[in-house]
C-alpha positions in Angstrom: -0.1 9.0 -22.7 -1.9 10.5 -19.6 -2.5 7.9 -16.4 -5.1 8.8 -14.6 -5.1 7.2 -11.2 -7.5 7.0 -8.1 -5.5 6.2 -4.7 -7.8 4.9 -2.2 -6.5 4.9 1.5 -7.4 1.4 3.0 -9.1 2.2 6.2 -12.1 0.5 7.8 -14.4 3.6 8.3 -17.2 4.6 6.7 -15.4 7.9 4.9 -13.7 7.3 1.7 -10.8 9.0 1.5 -9.1 8.9 -2.0 -7.1 11.1 -4.1 -7.4 11.3 -8.2 -4.4 12.3 -9.9 -2.7 12.3 -13.6 1.0 11.6 -14.6 2.5 11.0 -17.8 2.9 7.0 -18.5 6.7 7.7 -19.0 7.2 9.1 -15.1 8.9 6.5 -12.9 7.0 5.5 -9.7 9.1 7.4 -7.5 7.5 10.1 -9.4 4.2 8.6 -8.7 5.2 8.1 -5.1 6.0 12.0 -4.9 2.7 12.8 -6.0 1.0 10.2 -3.7 2.8 11.4 -0.7 2.1 15.3 -1.5 -1.7 14.7 -2.3 -2.1 12.6 1.4 0.1 15.8 3.1 2.9 13.2 4.2 6.5 14.6 3.8 7.7 11.7 1.6 10.8 10.9 4.0 10.0 7.4 4.9 10.6 4.2 3.6 7.9 3.2 1.0 7.1 0.5 -1.8 4.7 -0.3 -4.3 3.7 -4.0 -4.8 2.2 -4.9 -8.5 -1.1 -6.6 -7.7 -4.0 -8.6 -9.5 -8.0 -8.4 -9.8 -8.2 -9.7 -6.3 -5.6 -7.2 -4.4 -3.2 -10.0 -3.5 -0.1 -8.7 -3.1 3.0 -9.5 -5.6 6.1 -8.2 -6.6 7.7 -5.4 -4.6 9.2 -2.4 -5.9 11.2 -0.3 -3.5 12.1 3.3 -2.9 15.6 2.2 -1.6 17.5 -0.5 -2.1 17.8 -2.4 1.4 18.4 -5.9 0.2 21.5 -8.0 -1.0 19.6 -9.0 -3.9 20.7 -7.4 -6.9 16.9 -8.2 -9.0 15.3 -5.7 -6.5 13.4 -3.3 -8.6 13.6 0.5 -7.5 11.0 2.9 -8.0 13.5 5.5 -9.8 14.5 2.9 -12.4 10.8 1.4 -13.3 8.4 3.6 -15.6 5.0 3.5 -14.8 4.1 2.0 -18.1 6.4 -0.7 -17.7 4.3 -2.1 -14.7 1.0 -0.7 -15.3 -1.5 -0.9 -18.7 -4.7 -1.7 -19.8 -4.3 -5.3 -18.4 -2.4 -4.8 -15.0 -4.5 -1.9 -13.6 -3.7 -2.2 -9.6 -0.6 -1.9 -7.3 -1.0 -1.7 -3.7 1.1 1.2 -2.0 2.6 1.2 1.3 4.2 4.4 2.8 6.2 4.1 6.6 6.4 0.7 7.1 6.2 1.7 11.0 2.7 3.0 10.5 1.8 1.0 7.4 0.1 3.7 5.5 -1.6 1.1 3.1 -3.2 2.2 -0.3 -5.0 1.0 -3.4 -3.7 2.3 -6.6 -5.7 1.7 -9.7 -4.9 2.7 -13.3 -8.9 4.4 -14.0 -8.3 5.8 -17.8 -5.6 6.6 -19.9 -5.7 9.8 -22.3 -4.0 12.2 -24.5 -2.1 14.8 -22.7 -3.4 18.1 -22.7 -0.8 20.8 -24.5 0.2 23.1 -21.8 -0.9 21.4 -18.6 1.4 20.4 -15.9 1.8 17.0 -14.9 2.1 15.3 -12.4 -1.3 16.9 -12.1 -3.8 16.1 -8.4 -7.6 16.3 -10.1 -9.6 15.6 -7.1 -9.5 15.3 -3.1 -12.1 13.5 -1.3 -11.3 12.8 2.5 -9.1 13.8 5.3 -6.5 11.4 6.1 -6.6 10.6 10.1 -3.7 11.3 12.3 -2.9 8.0 12.8 -2.6 4.8 10.0 -5.7 2.8 10.1 -5.3 -0.4 12.4 -4.6 -3.5 10.1 -6.7 -6.9 10.5 -4.4 -9.3 9.6 -6.3 -12.6 8.0 -5.0 -15.0 11.0 -6.4 -12.5 13.5 -10.0 -12.3 11.3 -10.2 -15.9 10.6 -9.5 -17.6 14.2 -9.5 -17.0 17.9 -5.7 -16.6 18.6 -6.6 -17.6 22.3 -6.5 -21.1 21.6 -4.7 -23.2 19.8 -5.7 -25.9 17.3 -5.4 -28.3 19.8 -8.0 -26.6 21.7 -5.8 -25.8 24.5 -6.1 -22.8 26.2 -2.5 -21.1 26.6 -3.9 -19.0 30.0 -5.2 -22.5 31.9 -2.5 -24.1 33.7 -4.9 -26.7 35.4 -4.2 -29.8 33.4 -0.9 -29.3 33.3 1.7 -31.2 35.6 4.2 -28.2 36.5 3.9 -25.5 39.2 3.0 -22.2 37.1 4.6 -20.1 40.1 7.9 -22.2 40.3 10.3 -19.3 41.2 
């Protein structure tokens, strides 16, 4: 069987940036990683991970490109087949490429179809949007939900007037 995925770049612009691709269900997550990086114009040399996701796009178990931990149970992309993590009941993954820049993609299984004889896989089917020069800036939940210039006790960390010490002590 062939999995058809839509891979959407997480960005805060009005422009949709995504790729539609086909890949065999028995291929590995490393194969999916390779076609994603190629289709978005990356060289593929940076660290990357897939995360199993639920319907609300919450990040779950990590499946890494390389084993950088002491944990023997870490799953690796080259040892994990697509059909072992993605199927009709589990259709979403989060893909993060280049942890210094945090390129983040939503990967969703759109359709499962029969293999077309004589067709090469993986296959890039459709391209929409240009990838920006730099990764879109992330707004983390804590930043969005609260004003970080004030603490929960209401004190402003920049206001020293109520404190009993000399701010210019040295």
